[in-house]
Structure formats: C-alpha cells, structure tokens
N, C-alpha and C positions, 0 to 999 in steps of 0.2 A: 248420441243425442246432443244437440246443440241448439242455441236460440233462446227465445224468451222463456223464463222459468220463474218459479216462486220458491222462497225459503220460508219454512214454518219453524218457529222456535217455541218450544213448550217448556215453561218453567214450573217445576213442582219441587216438593221436598222429598228427600231420600226415604223418609219413613212413611210417606203417604201410601195409602193402600186402596185397592179396588177389588171388592168382593173377596176379601180375605187374602189377597196377594199383593206383592209390591206393585205400586201404581206404575212406575216407569217401565218395569218389565211387562206389565199388562199392556201398556201403550205400545211398546215395541212389537209385541205379538200382533196387536190389532193393526199396526202399520204394515207389517209384513203380509198379513192376509189381505190387506187392501190393495196390494200390488205396487206400492211405491218403490222407487229405485233403491232406496236404502235409508237408514236413519243412524245417527250417531248420538250416544249418550255421553255427556260431559259432567263430571262431578266437581262442584265448586270448592275452592279452598276456604272461602268465607262468604258471608252475605247476610242480608236481612230483608224481610218482606213486610207484609201488611201489619204484622204485630210488632214491628220495630225491634225484634230480638235479634242480636247478632249471633250467628252460628258460625263456628270455625272448626277447622280440622287440626288446630294446634294441640299438641299433646297436653299442655297444661289446662286446656279448656275444650276437650274433645266433645263435639256435638253429635248426637244421634240423628239429627235432622238437617244434614247439609243440603245446600241447594243443588238440584240436578237440572240440567238443560238437555232437552232432546231436540236435535236439529234434523230437519228433513228438507232435501232439495229435489225438485222434480218439475215436470211440466205443470202449468197452471191447473189443468183439468185434474191431474192426478192428485195434486195437493188439495184441491177443493174437496175431492171425494174423501181423502184421508181426514181432512178437518171435520167433515160431517161425522166420521166414525169416532174420533178421539175427543171431540169437544164435550160431549156429555160426561166423559170420564174425569175431566179436570174440574173438580168441585171447589178446589182452592188452589190458585196459581195464576199463571199468565200464559196466553197464547198470542204470538205476533205473526204477521205475514208481511213479506217484503217481495217486491218485484226484483228479479235479478236477470243477468244474462249468462246462460250456460255456454261456456266456450268449448268444452269437450267432456264427454262422459264415456268411459269404457267399462263394461262389466268385468270386474276383476276375476270372476270365476269362469269366464269364458276364455278358453285358450286363445290368446290374441291371434287373429288371423295375420300371418306374416305378410302383410300387404306390401311391404317394400322388397320382398324377396322375389326372384324371378319365378315365373310360373313353372319352369322346368323342375323346381324342387318338389312339386306335388303332383305333376302330371302322370298319367299312365303311359308307360313307354312301349309296351308290347300291344300294338294295335292291329286289328284285322282291317285289311284294305281290299279294294277292288279296282279295276281299271275301267276306262270308258267303254271298252268293248265287251265287258263281262255281261252275259245275258241277265236280264232283269229277273227271270225266274230263279237263277242261281243265287242272286242276292236274297230273295225271299227265303229260299231253302237254307241259306247261310244264317239268316237271322232267326229263323224258327228254332225254338228251344233255347235261344240265348236271351239274356236279360238286357243286353244293350240293343238299342233300337235305331242305330245309324252307323254307317261306315263311310270313311273318307275315300275319295276317288283320287288315284295317283297315276301319273304317266310313267314312262319307262325310266325317268330320272328321279322318281320318288317325289316329284313336285306335286303339291295338292292342286287339283284342277276342279274339284267339286266335292259334293257330299250327297249321299242318298239317305234320306230319313224315312221314317214310317209314313209321314205325311206325303212324301213324294210317291211312295208305293200306293197309297190310298187314292191320291188325287190324279196321278199321271199314269200309274201302272196297272190300274184295274184290280188291285187287291180288294176283295169284297168286304173285309172287316179288319180290325186291328190285329196285329201279330199275336197278341195274347189270346185273342178269340180263336183265330185259325189254328194256333198251336194246341188248343184243347180238343180238337176234333180227333175222332178215331182214325186209324191209318187209312182205311178205305175211303172215308169221307174226305180226309185231307188230300188224298190222291185225286179224287174227283174235283175238288175245288181248284187244285193246282193245274189240272188238265184244262180248265176253262180259261186260264191266263195265257195270253199270247206268248209264244216262244220267240217271236221275232224281235221284240223290243230289247234294247240294250241299255246299259247304265247311262250312256251318252244322251239318250232321249228323255230320261226322267230325272236326272240329277239336278240339284240346285247349284247354280254357278252364276256369277263368281261367288265363292264361298268366304264367309267371315272366318278369319284365322287369328291365332295369337302367336306372337313371336316368343321363342323360348326364353329370351332375356327380358320380356315385358313384365312389369311389376304386377304381382298377383292382384293387388287391390284394383288396379286399372282394368285387368281382365274381368274381374267379378262385376265391376260397375258396367262394363260393356255388355256382359251377359244380361244383366238386369235391364239396361236401357233397350236392348234389342229383343228382349223376351225369349232368348235362346237358352237351350239346355246344355250346350257343349260347344267347344271350339277345337278344331284340329290345331296342333301346335307345330310350328315350322321353324327352321333355322333361317339364317340370313339369305340363303339361296332359295327359300320357299320349299325346301324339302321337308317331308313329314318326319317329325321326331317323337310325336306323342299326341295324346288327347287329354283335355281337361274338361271335366264334367261337374255338375252340381254335387254329385256324390264325392268326388275328389276334394272339392272345396269344403263340404261338411266334415269330411274326415280330418282335414287340416284344422278346421275350427274346433273340432272335438279333441284335438291332441293325438290323433291316430297317425300311423305312418302313411307312406305312399299307398294310394288306393289301387283298385283294379278297374278295368274298363267298366263303365257304368252299366249296371245290370238292370236290364229292364228300364188386371190393372196393377202395377207394381205395389208391393207391400210397404207399409209405413214403418217407422222405427218402433222398437219395443224391446223389453227385456223378459217378458213373460208371455206365455201362450195367450193369456187373456187380452193382452194388448195387440198381439199379432194376428189373432185368428180372424177368419172370415165367418161372420155370424150365420150365413145361410148354409144349412146342412141339408143335402138331398136325402129324403127319408121315404120309406114305405112301411106298412105294417105287416106283421108276421103272416097274416092270413090274406093279404092282398093277392090277387090273381096275377099270373105271369103277364097277362095282357096289361094290367095296370102298372106292373114293374117296368115293362118295356116302354109304356107311354111316358112314365116319369123320366126315364133315362133319355129317351129320344127327344122329348120336348125341351129338355134342358141341355142337350148335347154334352152329357157327362158320361163317364165310364164306370161309375159306381153309385150305389145307394146304400144308406145305412138302414138296417131292418130294426124296427122298434117293437117291443112287446106291448101287452095291453096297457101297461102303465106309462108307456112312452119312453122307456129306457132302451138303450142299444142292446140288441140281441145277437146281431151278426151283420155281415156286409155281403153285398152281391156286386160282382164285377161283370163286365161283358163276358169274360172267360167263363164265369160260373153259369151264365145263361146258356152257353153252348154245351159245356161239359156235363151239366147236371140234369138237363131235360132229356126226355126219352129220345132215342135215335130218330124216330119217325118225325119228331118235331124240330130237329136241329136245323134242317135246311130252311124251314120257314123262319126260325129265329135268326139265323145267319143272314138271310135275305132282308129281314126286317131291319136288323142293325145296319147293314150296308146301305139300304135304300133310305134309311131314316124316316120310314113311314110304317104304320102298323099293317102287318100282313093280314089279308082277309081270311087266310086259312086257320089262323089261331083261334082256338075256341076257349071260352072261359070254363073254369072248373077242372082243367087238366093238371095244373100244378100251382102251388102257392109259393110265396116268397120264403117261407120257413123251410121249404124243401130245397130251395135253390141256394140258400145263403151259406157262406163260410162262417163258422161260429165265433172265431176270435176277432174282436175289434180292438185295435190298439188305441188306448185312450189315456188321457192325463187331465189333471186339474188345471184351471186357469192360471194358478200361481206357479205352475211349473216353469222353471227358468229355461232360457234358450240352450245353455249347455246341457241341462238335464234332458231336454227334448231331443237334441241332436244325438246324445248318447243312446237314448231310447230308440230312436228311429234307426240308427245304425245297428244296434244290437238285434232288433227284431226284423231288420231287412225290409222295412215298409217305406212307402212314399208319402204317407199322410198320417196325421194323428187327430183323432176325434177328441175335442175338448168337452169335458163334462163337468157339471157342478158337483157340490158335495153330496147331493142326493143321487148322482149318477145320470142326470138328464143331459142330453146333448145341448151345448150352447154355441159351438163353433167348430171349425176345422182348420188345420194348418198343414201345409205341404212343404216339399223340399225347397221350392223357390222362395217361399217366405223365410224359412230358416237360413237360407244362403244369404239373403239380403240382411237379415238381422245380424249374422256373423260379421258382416262388413260394417255394420252400423249405419246402413243406408236408410 
C-alpha cells in the first residue's frame, strides 16, 4: 500500500471505560473489526486536558488516568469508515484527522514475498513436457487425472518453443469440455468422448507460441508482476540458452508468500491492494438455490461463463458448491451426454427436462469460507491447507458477501 492516506489520532484517558471495559481496548477491538491496516496505542508520561489537571507517571505522583493516544494510518476510505465506528465511543477526549502520504506498507504477518530473489528459488523443477510432434490426443490423456492444466513444449535441445494450455485444447483441439469435466466421466463415456477427437492433430497445430517465459535468474517480484499484467497463471522457467529448467505458477507463489517450501507442479480485471478478504473480494457471487432445477443451474453457469456456483439454503446461506465436474459426475448416465454437450456448446440443450435433478442433489457439501476480516496470510494458509482455488467470504451471520481466488491472493502477496 502506498499513496495518499489519512492518520487518525484518538486522545482518551487510560481509566476511561466503554460498557464496563477499558475504552482504549474497546476502541482497538472496534478498529480491528472495521478492517483498518493496524492501530498503535501510546501511553503518555504526563499531560493535562479539559479539566486542567496534570496527570503524570512519576512515582511521587502516580496517576491512574494517564493520557492514551491511539494512532491509525490507512487509506482515506478505511479511516473514514473506522471514524464512524469509534466516534460515538469517545464521550470525553479528542479525535484528529490528518492527510498524509504513505510511502510503503508491508503486512508484517505475511511472509514477505522474496521479491528480490531469483524465481529459481521457488519454481517447480520436475516438469512434464511434450514435443511439437506429440499427438494432441496424447496430451489430453496426459492431463486427465492431473491437477495441472498446461504443459510446456520443448524441442530436442530442451528449448521451450510453446505451451499447451486447457484453453488451447478447448479452442483449437476440439476438446468438448474442461478437463475437470471430462475427467469425471465413466470409463466407457470417456472412451467415447476421446474417440470423437481427431487423432491427426499434433501439438504443433494447437500450441501457443511464442510463449511467455521467465528467466531462472529473473527477480521473483518482476515475474509476479508480469503474470498479473498479462493475466497468466504460469510461466515456463528457462536458462540463458532458453532451455527449460522449471515452471512457476500461482500456487508456487502462494506457497512462497505463506512461508512454505518449494511447491509442486500446479495442480489443477486485476485485483486492487488490500490486507483482508473484505478489501480484496469480488462482491458478485454466482449462486443458485438448493431446489433449483438442473436446467436453471446450467443456465446460471453458462450465461455467466463460470465454472462453479454456490448453492444456498432457504435462508440464503451457503450449503454447497457445484462445479462443471459435479454436473457430469452426479447426474444420471443417460443425461451426461446432454449435459456435456450443453457445457461445450454454451447453450441449453433441448433434451434436458425439468424435474429430473436439483441443485441439492448435484452439489458438493463443503464450501471453503472465511470472514471479511481474515488476513491475506490466514487466507493463503487456509487455501493451501484445503487445496482449494477460491474462498467464499461470509459475514458474521454466515451470508455470502464476496469471493476471492488464487489470482487475487497472489497480487496481494506482492502488494500489487
């Protein structure tokens, strides 16, 4: 965080109280819940206020009501919100606001991203590769059942000449649906789907080239910024001769920011700055209700071009989540082909009938959620521990208010 900011100073007495508790402690708790970057309490050695009584910490005249100053520095919007919360609490004292310039702020509880270190210190070294002559169908079979969704293309000198991503397979290779979806089919259904994909195409015909890469000695901070600017999920890492030496993905970067060791190959509008999920989240959450029909679930997902929806109960609280993979894996076999075709074509299939299955029957029950005041390091640790790609942000009553994904947390770890 840097740029224009505000400093709020709150002057109260050490013995002042709020609803039976110490006032300055109550103010600290209220500030923390409001989501400000932080607050500092300073205890004065001596002072006097409106009553002109001198209070001092000197032993010969020890006062029980020394002056206390609470200082808050944050963005103007955050400070204004915090002021609205604490202003009614200060019944006797002083509150001031000043415009300031924030030069730099780094969350001290976030494992500092080693931005000046070479990307080779966190990259994944053992990387699956293909060549330009590898059959496209072989790439699909290679990626099915894996959680990483891209493979670098190398020549006989191990120089990177391209990359094949899931989007390449969907847009140029005729893959009828996302790999997560196809991978959830039964064996006979999977064989039938793969049999419809041309065996003549090779990686050379579908790969993305020239490919964006990172040099092994390139500063990690620069690599992360390029990923964000380009909207990419990963870079092949090359040496000075352009030979592949590893891959760096969003997961590798989150592990580094979370203080974890070297990661494994990634399995399976740019965000603004922030330190809590409440600041980082996207407020629009795709939802359906538990008893919505499969047709309505498909319509919601296809109209928004999203891969998941949150299932809400009758009170509007999260009950589960449905992904494209759930749509295929959990519907009756007789319906799978229509659902798959519908996802692939991005239109509602005419063969689907209402009343066959509801969202409650399709959903996975566990929704990874956290409160808005959850910090970035806490969110990273939660996401890594649970092996998820997104966190649903809920309020204290459990109602959804936003969502945060890997890309957002990666940007926050850099302070972007």
